C-alpha positions in Angstrom: 9.2 -23.8 9.0 12.9 -24.5 9.0 13.8 -27.8 7.2 15.7 -30.4 9.1 19.3 -30.2 7.7 19.9 -33.8 8.8 17.9 -34.8 5.7 20.1 -32.8 3.4 23.8 -33.8 3.1 24.5 -30.7 0.9 23.6 -28.5 3.9 26.1 -30.2 6.2 29.5 -28.9 7.3 32.4 -31.4 6.9 32.2 -32.2 10.6 28.5 -32.9 10.4 28.9 -35.0 7.3 31.7 -37.0 9.0 29.5 -37.8 11.9 26.7 -38.7 9.5 28.9 -41.1 7.5 30.2 -42.7 10.7 26.6 -43.4 11.7 26.2 -45.4 8.5 29.2 -47.5 9.6 31.3 -46.1 6.8 34.9 -44.9 7.3 35.4 -41.2 8.1 37.5 -40.4 5.1 34.5 -41.0 2.9 33.0 -37.7 4.2 35.8 -35.6 2.7 35.3 -37.4 -0.6 31.6 -36.8 -0.6 32.0 -33.2 0.5 34.3 -32.7 -2.4 31.9 -34.2 -4.9 29.1 -31.9 -3.8 30.9 -28.6 -3.1 33.9 -28.7 -5.5 32.9 -31.0 -8.4 29.3 -29.7 -8.2 27.6 -33.0 -8.9 23.8 -33.2 -9.4 23.4 -36.9 -8.7 25.0 -39.3 -6.2 25.8 -41.7 -9.0 28.4 -39.3 -10.2 30.4 -40.1 -7.0 32.4 -42.7 -8.8 34.9 -43.5 -6.0 32.1 -44.0 -3.4 30.8 -47.6 -3.0 27.4 -48.3 -4.5 26.1 -49.4 -1.1 26.9 -46.1 0.5 25.6 -44.1 -2.5 22.3 -45.8 -2.0 22.2 -44.7 1.6 23.0 -41.2 0.6 20.4 -41.0 -2.2 17.4 -40.1 -0.1 19.5 -37.5 1.8 20.7 -35.6 -1.3 18.2 -33.0 -2.4 19.1 -32.7 -6.0 17.7 -29.9 -8.2 17.1 -30.2 -12.0 16.8 -27.7 -14.7 13.2 -27.1 -16.1 13.8 -24.1 -18.3 16.7 -21.8 -19.3 16.1 -18.5 -21.0 18.9 -16.4 -22.5 18.5 -12.7 -23.1 19.3 -11.5 -26.6 19.8 -8.0 -25.2 22.5 -8.6 -22.5 23.2 -12.3 -22.2 21.3 -12.7 -18.9 20.3 -16.3 -18.1 17.2 -17.1 -16.2 16.8 -20.6 -14.8 13.7 -22.4 -13.5 14.8 -25.3 -11.3 12.7 -28.2 -10.0 13.3 -29.3 -6.4 13.2 -32.8 -5.0 9.6 -32.4 -3.9 8.3 -31.0 -7.2 8.4 -27.3 -6.3 10.1 -24.9 -8.7 12.3 -21.9 -8.0 14.1 -19.2 -10.1 17.7 -18.2 -10.3 19.3 -15.6 -12.6 22.9 -15.3 -14.0 23.9 -11.8 -14.8 27.1 -11.1 -16.7 29.1 -7.9 -15.9 32.5 -6.7 -16.8 33.6 -7.3 -13.2 32.4 -11.0 -13.2 29.4 -13.2 -13.2 26.7 -12.6 -10.6 24.0 -15.1 -9.6 20.8 -14.0 -7.9 19.3 -16.9 -6.0 16.0 -17.7 -4.2 15.8 -18.4 -0.5 12.2 -19.7 -0.3 9.6 -21.3 -2.5 7.2 -18.3 -2.6 7.2 -15.5 -0.1 4.8 -14.3 2.6 5.9 -10.7 2.8 3.3 -9.5 0.3 5.2 -6.6 -1.4 2.7 -5.1 -3.8 5.0 -4.8 -6.8 6.6 -8.3 -6.7 5.4 -11.4 -8.4 7.3 -13.7 -6.0 4.8 -13.2 -3.2 1.6 -13.9 -5.2 0.4 -17.3 -3.8 2.2 -16.8 -0.5 5.0 -18.9 1.1 5.2 -22.6 0.3 8.4 -23.5 2.3 11.9 -22.5 3.1 14.9 -23.7 1.1 17.7 -25.6 2.9 21.2 -24.2 2.7 22.0 -27.0 0.2 19.1 -26.1 -2.1 20.4 -22.5 -2.0 23.9 -23.6 -2.9 22.6 -26.0 -5.6 21.3 -23.0 -7.6 24.8 -21.6 -7.9 26.5 -25.0 -8.4 24.0 -25.9 -11.2 24.4 -22.6 -13.0 28.2 -22.8 -12.8 28.1 -26.4 -14.1 25.6 -25.8 -16.8 27.3 -22.7 -18.2 30.9 -23.7 -17.5 31.5 -20.2 -16.2 32.8 -19.2 -12.8 30.4 -17.4 -10.4 32.2 -14.6 -8.5 29.3 -12.7 -6.9 26.1 -14.0 -5.2 23.0 -12.0 -4.4 20.3 -13.5 -2.2 17.5 -11.3 -3.7 15.4 -13.7 -5.7 12.1 -15.3 -4.5 11.7 -15.2 -0.7 12.7 -13.1 2.2 16.2 -14.4 3.3 15.9 -13.3 6.9 12.6 -15.2 7.2 14.8 -18.3 6.6 17.5 -17.1 8.9 19.3 -20.3 10.1 19.5 -21.8 6.6 20.7 -18.5 5.2 23.6 -18.3 7.7 24.5 -21.9 7.1 24.5 -21.2 3.3 26.8 -18.2 3.6 29.3 -20.1 5.7 29.3 -23.1 3.3 29.6 -20.8 0.2 32.5 -19.0 1.9 34.3 -22.2 2.9 37.8 -22.9 1.6 36.5 -26.5 1.1 33.8 -25.3 -1.3 33.6 -22.5 -3.9 35.3 -20.2 -1.4 33.4 -17.1 -2.6 34.4 -14.1 -0.5 31.8 -12.9 2.0 32.5 -9.4 0.5 31.0 -10.7 -2.8 27.8 -11.9 -1.1 24.8 -9.6 -0.8 21.7 -10.3 1.3 18.5 -8.2 0.8 15.6 -7.9 3.2 12.3 -6.0 3.2 13.0 -5.0 6.8 12.7 -7.7 9.5 14.3 -5.5 12.2 15.1 -8.1 14.9 16.8 -10.4 12.2 18.8 -7.4 10.8 20.3 -6.9 14.2 20.9 -10.6 14.7 22.6 -10.6 11.3 24.8 -7.7 12.4 25.9 -9.7 15.5 27.1 -12.5 13.2 29.8 -10.0 12.2 30.0 -11.3 8.7 31.6 -9.3 5.9 28.7 -9.5 3.5 26.8 -6.6 2.1 23.4 -6.0 3.6 20.7 -4.3 1.4 17.4 -3.0 2.8 14.4 -2.8 0.5 13.3 0.7 1.5 11.1 1.7 -1.5 9.5 4.7 0.2 10.6 7.8 2.2 7.6 7.9 4.6 5.7 5.2 6.5 2.4 5.9 4.9 3.7 5.4 1.4 5.7 2.3 2.5 2.7 0.7 4.0 0.9 1.0 0.6 3.8 -0.9 -1.1 5.0 -3.2 1.7 2.9 -4.9 4.4 6.0 -5.3 6.6 5.8 -1.5 7.1 2.8 -2.1 9.3 5.1 -3.9 11.7 8.3 -1.9 11.6 8.6 1.8 10.9 11.2 3.3 8.6 12.9 4.8 11.6 13.2 1.3 13.2 14.6 -0.1 9.9 17.2 2.7 9.6 18.2 2.3 13.3 18.8 -1.4 12.6 20.9 -0.5 9.5 23.0 1.9 11.7 23.5 -1.0 14.1 24.6 -3.2 11.2 27.2 -0.7 10.1 28.4 -0.1 13.7 28.9 -3.9 14.2 30.4 -4.8 10.8 31.9 -1.6 9.3 30.1 -2.5 6.1 28.1 0.2 4.4 24.4 -0.6 3.9 22.7 -0.5 0.5 19.2 1.0 0.3 17.2 -0.6 -2.6 14.5 1.8 -3.9 12.1 0.6 -6.6 10.7 3.5 -8.5 7.0 3.2 -9.2 5.3 5.8 -11.3 3.1 8.2 -9.3 3.8 6.3 -6.0 7.2 7.1 -4.8 9.2 8.8 -7.6 8.6 12.5 -7.3 11.1 15.2 -6.4 9.4 15.5 -3.0 9.9 11.8 -2.4 13.6 12.2 -3.4 14.2 15.2 -1.1 12.5 13.4 1.8 14.6 10.3 1.3 17.8 12.5 1.2 16.7 13.9 4.5 16.4 10.5 6.0 19.7 9.0 5.0 22.1 12.0 4.5 25.3 11.5 6.5 24.9 7.8 6.7 27.6 5.5 5.2 25.3 4.0 2.6 24.6 3.6 -1.1 21.2 3.9 -2.8 20.3 1.6 -5.6 17.5 3.0 -7.7 15.5 0.3 -9.4 13.0 1.2 -12.2 10.3 -1.3 -11.4 9.5 -4.1 -13.9 5.8 -4.1 -14.5 3.9 -7.4 -13.8 0.5 -8.2 -15.2 -1.0 -8.9 -11.7 -0.3 -5.4 -10.5 -1.2 -1.9 -11.9 2.2 -0.4 -11.1 4.2 1.2 -13.9 7.8 2.0 -14.5 8.9 5.6 -13.8 9.8 7.8 -16.7 13.4 8.3 -17.6 13.1 12.0 -16.6 11.7 11.1 -13.2 14.5 8.6 -12.6 17.2 11.0 -13.5 15.7 13.8 -11.4 15.5 11.5 -8.4 19.1 10.5 -8.8 20.2 14.2 -9.2 18.5 15.2 -6.0 20.2 12.5 -4.0 23.6 13.3 -5.5 23.1 17.0 -4.7 22.8 15.8 -1.1 26.2 13.9 -1.3 24.5 10.5 -1.3 26.1 7.8 -3.3 23.5 6.5 -5.8 23.3 4.3 -8.9 20.5 3.3 -11.2 20.3 -0.4 -11.6 20.6 -1.4 -15.2 17.6 -3.5 -16.2 18.8 -7.0 -17.0 17.0 -9.6 -19.1 13.8 -7.6 -19.7 13.1 -9.6 -22.8 13.0 -12.9 -20.8 10.9 -11.8 -17.8 14.0 -11.7 -15.5 12.2 -9.9 -12.7 11.6 -11.9 -9.5 8.9 -14.5 -9.6 7.7 -13.9 -13.2 8.9 -17.1 -14.7 7.8 -19.3 -11.8 4.4 -17.6 -11.9 4.0 -18.4 -15.6 5.0 -22.0 -15.1 2.5 -22.5 -12.2 -0.3 -20.9 -14.3 0.3 -23.3 -17.2 0.6 -26.3 -14.8 -2.6 -25.4 -13.0 -4.5 -25.0 -16.3 -3.7 -28.5 -17.5 
C-alpha cells in the first residue's frame, strides 16, 4: 500500500528532485529553488514559488500533494492546538501542537485510519484507508509552523496510524525532516511509536538512527494485552521486549514503554508489580497514560489513586516513570476523535 513517491515532489530528496526537474527539460538549479520553497519556506501551493516559471509550476502542480486546514481547535486549558487537515484526495487527518516549557511538540499522523484495531483508540475505527507519503507527513509540521508562526522543535509520530506499517515512507520522512536543507530537526527530538511490529522494530534498529523509539505496551501479560491489542495475537510481550533490547543494543537509545491505564483492565497493583518484573534492569522509561474515554468504547480512565499507586510501585523497583499530562482534553485531542466526528457528520449529510 506504499504510495509512489515519484508522484509527490515533497517526498523527494534534493537528488531525486534534480533528476525529476531535468526530466522536464528544466535546468538543474531549479530543483534547489523548489526544494527551498517546500522545505524551508513551507509553501502550501506551487503558485507561491514566485521565482519559478509559470510553465514549470504547471508541470509541478499535479505532483505537489498540498494539504489544507479544515478545522483548528485551541484548548482553553493549556493552549494545545488540534488540526484537521484535508489531503489532496479528500481524506482528512489529524495533527496536534502541544506547547511545553522546553519547546513546541507536534504529534502527526502516518496513515489515514489504522488497521491495528487497538480497543481503546478511535483512530482504528473504520480501519486503514491508505498510507501517507513522506511529504504528507512533513506537510503537517510545515502547515502548523506556518499557521501558528511558531517554531516546532519536537516531533512525535504517534497520531493516527501505525508508523511501522508505513515503514519506507516513515524512514524517508525522518531523513527529510532531519536534513540540513529542510527544518533540520534533530533525530534526538523525533519519537516514533509502535504497537509492536517486531520485524519492523528490528529493521528500524538496523537503520541506526538517533530517534527515540516508544513501544505501546499497555499490559503486563499476554492475555491482558490480547484483550486490548489484536497485534498481541501475532507477537508476544517477550518477543516485543526482545526487539526493544535489540533496538537499544544497536542504537544506544533507551526505549520508552507507553502504558495506557484503563480502569479495571490493566491498572491494579498486581499489574504494576508484574510490569516491574518484566522490565526491571532495562535501560528504559515508562510513560503512564491515563486513557481518554471515547464514546465507541466502554473503557474508563483510571482513578488518580490507582495511577499514583502504579507509579509508586514502578519507582520502588528503580524504574524511570512519568505520568503523561493530559493535553487538550476540552478539544478532544486524543487520537482519532476529531476525524471520527468529522466523518460522522459528513456521512450523515
